[in-house]
C-alpha positions as CSV (number, residue, x, y, z in Angstrom):
1,M,-0.4,0.1,-0.1
2,M,1.1,2.9,-1.0
3,E,0.6,6.0,1.7
4,L,0.6,10.0,0.9
5,E,0.3,12.8,3.6
6,H,-2.2,15.6,2.6
7,F,-2.6,18.5,4.3
8,F,-5.5,20.7,3.8
9,Q,-7.7,23.5,5.2
10,C,-10.8,22.4,7.8
11,P,-13.7,23.6,6.0
12,H,-15.6,24.0,9.6
13,C,-12.6,26.2,12.5
14,W,-10.3,27.1,8.8
15,E,-7.6,24.6,10.6
16,Q,-5.1,23.4,9.0
17,I,-5.0,19.2,9.2
18,S,-3.8,16.4,7.8
19,M,-4.7,13.3,6.6
20,I,-2.9,10.0,5.6
21,L,-4.6,8.9,1.6
22,D,-4.0,5.2,0.3
23,T,-2.8,5.9,-3.0
24,T,-4.3,2.5,-4.6
25,V,-7.4,3.5,-4.6
26,S,-8.3,5.4,-7.9
27,S,-11.9,7.1,-6.3
28,Q,-12.5,7.4,-2.7
29,T,-15.2,9.3,-0.8
30,Y,-15.7,9.1,2.6
31,I,-16.3,11.4,6.4
32,E,-13.7,12.0,8.4
33,D,-13.9,14.1,11.4
34,C,-11.8,17.1,11.9
35,E,-8.9,16.5,14.5
36,V,-9.1,20.4,16.2
37,C,-12.9,20.8,16.0
38,C,-14.5,17.3,15.6
39,N,-16.6,18.0,13.0
40,P,-17.5,16.1,10.1
41,I,-16.0,16.4,6.8
42,Q,-17.2,15.1,3.5
43,I,-13.4,13.4,1.8
44,T,-13.4,13.2,-2.0
45,A,-9.9,11.6,-3.6
46,N,-8.9,11.0,-6.6
47,F,-5.1,9.4,-7.7
48,E,-4.1,8.2,-11.4
49,Q,-0.9,6.2,-11.2
50,N,-0.7,6.6,-7.2
51,E,-0.6,11.0,-7.6
52,L,-3.3,12.9,-6.4
53,I,-5.1,14.7,-9.0
54,N,-8.3,15.7,-7.0
55,F,-8.8,16.4,-3.0
56,D,-12.3,18.1,-1.9
57,A,-12.6,18.3,1.7
58,N,-16.5,19.7,2.2
59,S,-18.6,20.7,5.0
60,I,-21.3,18.2,6.4
61,E,-24.4,19.8,7.9
62,Q,-25.9,18.3,11.2
């Protein structure tokens, strides 16, 4: 498994956080809680040949 640490800004609290992504799965969508404010974030990541080509982190209304 190849992993990539990706840094981004939380859409809720605007703090910079990081996430470890699995580059062997070409299309991923899942929900992860922010490590700072604990609010849910919908993560979408797309890879081609183990390189990140698209990353979105969107807030989820509770």
